[in-house]
C-alpha positions as CSV (number, residue, x, y, z in Angstrom):
1,M,-71.2,118.3,40.7
2,T,-72.6,118.0,38.2
3,G,-76.2,118.6,37.0
4,R,-75.4,114.8,35.2
5,H,-74.4,113.4,39.1
6,V,-77.5,114.6,40.3
7,L,-79.3,112.6,38.1
8,L,-77.6,109.3,38.9
9,L,-77.7,109.2,42.5
10,L,-81.6,109.6,42.0
11,A,-81.9,107.6,39.3
12,A,-80.0,104.6,42.0
13,A,-82.5,106.2,44.8
14,A,-84.8,105.0,42.6
15,V,-84.5,101.6,41.7
16,A,-83.5,101.0,45.8
17,L,-87.4,101.7,46.6
18,C,-88.4,99.6,44.1
19,A,-86.9,97.0,44.6
20,L,-88.0,97.1,49.0
21,F,-91.7,97.2,47.6
22,V,-91.2,94.9,45.6
23,L,-90.2,91.9,48.7
24,R,-92.3,93.4,51.1
25,A,-95.0,92.5,48.4
26,L,-93.6,89.3,48.6
27,D,-93.4,89.3,52.0
28,A,-97.4,89.9,53.0
29,G,-97.8,86.6,50.6
30,D,-98.6,82.9,51.2
31,P,-95.4,81.1,52.7
32,E,-94.6,78.2,50.3
33,P,-95.6,74.8,51.8
34,E,-93.0,73.1,53.6
35,I,-91.3,69.9,52.5
36,E,-91.6,66.8,54.9
37,P,-88.6,65.0,55.0
38,V,-89.6,61.4,53.6
39,E,-87.8,58.4,55.1
40,V,-86.5,55.1,52.6
41,A,-85.8,51.9,53.5
42,P,-82.0,51.2,53.2
43,P,-81.7,48.6,50.7
44,P,-81.7,45.2,51.7
45,T,-77.8,43.2,53.5
46,P,-77.4,40.0,51.9
47,P,-77.3,37.1,54.3
48,V,-74.5,36.7,55.7
49,A,-73.1,32.7,55.4
50,R,-71.9,32.5,59.1
51,T,-71.5,35.5,61.7
52,E,-67.2,34.2,63.8
53,R,-64.9,35.3,61.5
54,E,-61.8,33.8,62.2
55,P,-58.2,34.4,61.5
56,E,-57.9,34.0,57.3
57,P,-54.8,31.3,57.1
58,T,-51.6,30.8,56.3
59,P,-51.3,31.0,52.0
60,D,-49.4,26.7,53.4
61,E,-52.1,26.2,55.5
62,A,-54.8,26.9,52.5
63,E,-56.1,25.2,49.6
64,P,-59.5,25.0,47.5
65,T,-61.8,22.8,48.2
66,P,-65.6,22.6,47.5
67,P,-67.9,25.4,49.0
68,I,-69.2,24.4,52.8
69,R,-72.9,23.6,53.7
70,P,-74.1,26.3,55.1
71,A,-74.3,26.2,58.9
72,T,-77.8,27.0,58.9
73,E,-78.1,23.6,57.5
74,T,-78.0,20.7,60.6
75,A,-76.7,17.8,60.7
76,P,-79.0,14.6,60.9
77,D,-80.5,13.1,64.1
78,R,-77.8,11.0,65.2
79,T,-80.2,8.8,67.1
80,A,-82.7,8.5,63.3
81,H,-80.3,8.5,60.5
82,G,-81.4,6.8,57.4
83,G,-79.4,4.5,54.7
84,L,-75.8,3.8,54.0
85,E,-76.5,6.0,50.9
86,E,-76.9,8.8,53.8
87,A,-74.2,7.5,55.5
88,R,-71.4,7.6,52.3
89,A,-72.7,11.8,52.5
90,A,-72.5,11.8,55.6
91,L,-68.3,10.9,55.0
92,R,-68.3,13.0,51.8
93,H,-69.5,16.0,53.9
94,L,-67.1,15.5,56.3
95,A,-63.9,15.3,54.0
96,G,-64.9,18.5,52.8
97,L,-64.9,20.0,55.5
98,L,-61.7,18.9,56.8
99,R,-60.6,19.8,53.6
100,N,-61.1,23.6,53.4
101,S,-58.9,25.5,55.8
102,R,-62.2,28.3,56.5
103,A,-64.8,25.6,58.1
104,I,-66.3,26.8,61.3
105,N,-65.8,24.0,63.8
106,E,-68.8,23.9,64.4
107,E,-69.6,22.6,61.3
108,L,-67.1,20.2,61.6
109,L,-67.9,18.9,65.2
110,A,-71.3,18.2,64.1
111,A,-69.7,15.9,61.0
112,L,-67.6,14.4,63.4
113,D,-70.6,13.2,65.4
114,E,-72.7,12.4,62.7
115,V,-69.9,10.1,60.9
116,Q,-70.3,8.5,64.6
117,G,-74.0,7.7,64.9
118,Y,-73.3,5.7,61.4
119,Y,-70.1,4.0,63.0
120,L,-71.3,3.1,66.2
121,H,-75.1,2.3,64.7
122,P,-74.1,1.3,61.3
123,P,-77.4,0.3,58.6
124,P,-78.6,-2.3,57.9
125,P,-79.8,-3.6,54.1
126,P,-82.7,-1.8,53.0
127,G,-83.4,-5.4,52.3
128,L,-83.2,-8.8,54.2
129,V,-81.6,-11.6,52.2
130,T,-79.8,-15.1,52.9
131,H,-76.4,-14.6,54.7
132,T,-73.2,-16.6,53.9
133,P,-71.2,-15.5,56.5
134,P,-67.8,-14.8,55.2
135,Q,-64.7,-17.0,54.6
136,G,-62.3,-16.4,58.4
137,A,-64.5,-14.2,59.5
138,N,-63.1,-15.6,63.3
139,A,-60.1,-14.2,62.2
140,N,-60.4,-10.3,61.4
141,R,-62.0,-10.5,65.3
142,S,-60.3,-7.8,66.3
143,V,-62.2,-5.3,68.2
144,V,-65.5,-5.8,70.4
145,L,-67.1,-4.0,67.4
146,E,-66.2,-5.3,64.8
147,A,-67.0,-8.8,66.9
148,N,-70.7,-7.6,67.1
149,L,-71.7,-6.4,64.1
150,R,-70.8,-9.5,62.3
151,L,-72.6,-11.7,64.7
152,Q,-75.9,-9.0,63.7
153,A,-75.1,-9.7,60.8
154,Q,-75.7,-13.1,60.3
155,E,-78.8,-13.2,63.0
156,Q,-79.8,-10.5,61.3
157,G,-79.8,-12.4,57.0
158,W,-77.3,-9.5,55.9
159,S,-75.4,-9.9,52.4
160,A,-71.7,-10.6,52.9
161,E,-71.5,-8.2,50.4
162,Y,-73.5,-5.4,51.9
163,L,-71.5,-6.7,55.1
164,D,-68.4,-6.4,53.5
165,E,-69.6,-2.3,52.3
166,I,-70.1,-1.6,55.8
167,L,-66.9,-2.8,56.9
168,A,-65.4,-0.4,54.0
169,W,-67.4,1.9,55.1
170,R,-66.3,2.5,58.3
171,R,-62.2,1.9,57.3
172,K,-62.5,4.9,55.5
173,A,-64.1,7.0,58.1
174,E,-61.2,5.7,60.9
175,G,-59.7,7.5,57.8
176,L,-60.6,10.3,58.6
177,F,-61.1,10.4,62.5
178,L,-57.5,10.1,62.7
179,K,-57.4,13.3,60.1
180,A,-59.8,15.1,62.1
181,L,-56.7,14.9,65.6
182,K,-54.1,16.5,63.8
183,L,-55.7,19.0,62.0
184,R,-53.8,22.6,62.6
185,R,-54.8,25.8,61.6
186,L,-51.5,28.3,63.6
187,T,-53.0,31.8,63.8
188,R,-50.7,34.6,62.7
189,D,-48.1,33.9,65.8
190,R,-48.4,30.4,64.6
191,E,-49.0,29.7,69.1
192,V,-52.8,28.5,68.4
193,N,-54.6,25.8,67.1
194,L,-57.4,26.4,66.1
195,R,-58.7,23.7,65.2
196,E,-58.1,21.8,69.1
197,D,-61.5,21.0,70.0
198,V,-61.8,19.2,66.5
199,N,-58.7,17.3,67.3
200,V,-60.2,16.5,71.4
201,R,-63.5,15.5,69.5
202,A,-61.7,13.4,67.1
203,A,-59.5,11.2,70.0
204,Q,-63.1,11.3,71.7
205,V,-64.9,9.0,68.4
206,I,-61.4,7.5,68.2
207,A,-61.6,6.1,71.1
208,S,-65.3,5.5,70.7
209,T,-64.3,2.9,67.9
210,R,-62.5,0.0,70.4
211,N,-60.1,-0.5,67.1
212,A,-57.0,-1.7,68.9
213,K,-55.6,-1.4,65.2
214,L,-55.3,2.5,65.3
215,S,-53.4,2.7,68.7
216,R,-49.5,2.9,66.5
217,D,-51.9,6.1,64.3
218,V,-53.1,7.0,67.3
219,I,-48.9,7.8,68.1
220,R,-47.2,8.8,65.8
221,T,-49.5,11.0,65.4
222,A,-49.5,12.3,69.5
223,E,-45.0,12.2,68.6
224,K,-45.6,14.1,65.4
225,T,-48.5,16.6,66.4
226,L,-48.5,17.3,70.1
227,L,-44.3,16.0,71.0
228,K,-43.4,18.2,68.7
229,A,-45.9,21.2,68.9
230,K,-44.2,24.6,68.9
231,H,-47.7,25.7,69.8
232,T,-49.1,25.4,72.8
233,V,-50.9,22.1,73.7
234,S,-53.8,22.1,76.4
235,Q,-54.2,19.9,79.0
236,T,-57.7,18.7,77.6
237,L,-56.2,17.2,74.6
238,Y,-52.8,14.8,76.1
239,D,-56.1,14.0,78.3
240,E,-58.0,12.7,75.9
241,T,-55.0,11.7,73.5
242,F,-53.7,9.4,76.1
243,A,-56.8,8.3,77.2
244,A,-58.3,6.3,73.4
245,L,-54.2,4.7,73.4
246,A,-56.4,3.0,77.0
247,Q,-60.0,3.0,75.2
248,L,-58.6,1.4,72.3
249,G,-56.3,-1.5,74.8
250,H,-53.4,-2.2,72.3
251,P,-50.6,-3.6,74.4
252,D,-48.1,-1.3,72.2
253,A,-50.1,1.9,73.5
254,L,-49.1,1.3,77.0
255,E,-45.6,0.1,76.2
256,W,-45.3,3.9,75.2
257,L,-46.4,5.7,77.7
258,R,-43.8,3.4,79.6
259,D,-41.5,4.0,77.1
260,E,-42.1,7.7,76.8
261,F,-43.8,9.4,80.1
262,I,-42.4,7.4,83.2
263,H,-39.1,10.6,84.0
264,S,-38.8,13.6,86.7
265,K,-38.2,16.2,84.1
266,S,-39.8,19.2,84.2
267,S,-39.3,21.7,81.3
268,P,-40.8,22.5,79.1
269,A,-44.2,22.7,80.6
270,S,-45.6,20.2,78.2
271,Q,-42.8,17.4,80.3
272,V,-45.4,17.4,83.0
273,D,-48.6,18.2,81.4
274,Q,-47.5,15.0,79.4
275,L,-47.2,12.5,82.4
276,S,-50.1,13.7,83.8
277,A,-52.0,12.9,81.0
278,A,-50.5,9.4,80.9
279,H,-50.5,8.6,83.8
280,K,-54.0,9.4,83.7
281,A,-54.2,7.6,81.1
282,M,-52.1,4.0,82.5
283,R,-55.8,3.5,84.6
284,R,-57.9,3.5,82.1
285,F,-56.2,0.2,79.9
286,D,-58.2,-3.2,82.0
287,R,-55.2,-4.7,84.0
288,D,-57.2,-8.0,83.4
289,Q,-55.3,-7.8,80.2
290,V,-52.3,-6.4,81.1
291,P,-49.7,-9.2,80.9
292,G,-48.5,-9.3,84.3
293,R,-44.9,-8.9,83.4
294,A,-45.6,-5.8,81.5
295,R,-47.6,-5.0,84.8
296,Y,-44.2,-5.9,86.9
297,E,-42.4,-3.5,84.8
298,L,-44.4,-0.5,84.9
299,V,-44.2,-0.8,88.5
300,Q,-41.1,-1.2,88.7
301,E,-40.3,1.3,86.7
302,M,-42.8,3.9,87.9
303,V,-41.1,3.0,91.9
304,R,-37.7,3.1,91.4
305,T,-37.7,6.7,89.6
306,Y,-40.7,8.3,91.7
307,A,-39.4,7.1,94.8
308,G,-36.0,10.3,94.2
309,V,-38.5,12.2,93.4
310,E,-40.5,12.3,96.2
311,S,-38.0,11.8,98.5
312,A,-35.6,15.0,96.9
313,A,-39.7,17.2,97.4
314,S,-40.1,15.9,100.9
315,S,-36.7,17.6,101.5
316,N,-36.9,20.8,102.8
317,D,-32.9,21.5,101.5
318,G,-33.9,25.5,100.1
319,S,-32.0,24.3,97.4
320,D,-33.1,25.1,93.8
321,R,-33.3,21.8,92.8
322,A,-36.1,20.3,96.1
323,Q,-38.0,23.2,94.7
324,T,-39.0,22.0,91.6
325,M,-39.5,18.7,92.9
326,Q,-41.5,20.2,95.0
327,R,-43.4,21.4,92.0
328,L,-43.6,18.1,90.5
329,W,-44.7,16.0,92.6
330,D,-47.0,18.5,93.1
331,R,-48.2,18.4,89.9
332,I,-48.0,13.8,89.1
333,R,-48.1,12.4,92.4
334,V,-52.1,11.7,92.5
335,D,-51.9,10.5,89.2
336,V,-49.0,8.6,90.2
337,I,-49.7,6.6,93.3
338,R,-53.2,6.2,91.4
339,A,-50.9,4.4,88.6
340,V,-48.8,2.2,90.9
341,Q,-52.1,1.1,93.2
342,Y,-54.2,-0.1,90.5
343,F,-51.2,-2.7,88.0
344,S,-50.3,-3.8,91.5
345,L,-53.4,-5.0,92.5
346,D,-54.4,-2.5,95.6
347,P,-51.5,-3.5,98.3
348,M,-52.5,-2.5,101.0
349,T,-50.4,-2.9,104.5
350,D,-49.8,-5.2,108.0
351,T,-53.3,-2.4,108.9
352,G,-55.4,-3.0,106.0
353,E,-54.6,0.5,104.7
354,S,-53.9,1.7,101.7
355,L,-50.6,2.5,100.1
356,V,-50.4,6.1,99.2
357,T,-46.4,7.0,99.7
358,M,-43.3,5.8,97.0
359,A,-41.9,5.0,100.1
360,E,-43.9,2.4,101.6
361,F,-44.0,1.8,97.8
362,V,-40.7,0.4,98.5
363,E,-40.7,-0.9,101.4
364,W,-44.0,-2.9,99.1
365,F,-42.4,-4.2,96.4
366,R,-39.0,-4.5,97.6
367,D,-41.3,-8.3,99.0
368,H,-42.6,-8.8,96.1
369,K,-40.1,-8.4,93.3
370,D,-40.3,-11.6,91.6
371,P,-42.8,-11.4,89.1
372,R,-43.5,-15.1,88.4
373,K,-45.0,-14.8,92.4
374,H,-48.2,-12.3,93.1
375,P,-49.3,-10.6,92.7
376,W,-47.8,-10.2,89.2
377,K,-48.2,-14.0,88.3
378,N,-51.7,-13.5,86.1
379,D,-54.3,-16.8,86.8
């Protein structure tokens, strides 16, 4: 090793020694203070208009509409509502929601209730003036509520113009009720209608109008949106729709139920749901307003159809048909028997007991098959 190499090694050792002394000096000083973390609040989250998210509508269901009223704004109290302008505003609000495919069901239900409140309790004019009864008013008394409204207007001195405005508002409200009855928003698999709660409430609201003129519209809606539906329809919707027809009370409605829903078909399952709903609805008609001939034809058809179903169901022969009839009869028996009892004026046996089987009604009908006699002849 040369002298030059020795000098280089000594120089490197000296540099390392100096660095060691410097590090020890730094360690001996005061330590740097630790910086405590500061908790920073996150920026405020913008308010969300609604808390639930429903599936996006399919392209054929979506349509551009004005923005809906926020869910936080509740509908006015129906027991203390305002005047005609407020009623018109409620009508516009409901119309906007019905056009909006993303409207929340709770908003639609509240809007229906609000408009129903104005329908059943129309606001009086702000100032009473001399009232001139409109010509031919009696000819327009097609339903109890409208007749009562005209009577109230006459007693309180409403003007003919104001009464006409109220009646025009009612016709528009009825159109929206019918639109709500057939409102649909299907899931992506098209199996469920997300608007069924609205349909059910609309049927109940329509029933409350007691306007028999709406019956044909309800029947058309039922034929197009219920009986031909490819999605699942609940028993409740069948029940309320058919019950609305009974509440409206038009004779054509009972005839339609008789023609369409007295049969022994049990497939698909919706057929049985419809039968059950129809037979329950029949008993909601005011039988005093049903002509005797119509009652006779209905009972005759039910006895003729369901006596065979009852017989097949009780045969216990183990056949597929017997089992099918037994399932059907188990489901509809009570409502069928009650409907026949109702329209035949609750006949009794010789011992004072009600008839409770179709076999008993077959025997009874043989003795009461003359439509010109009791119980079919109206007094």
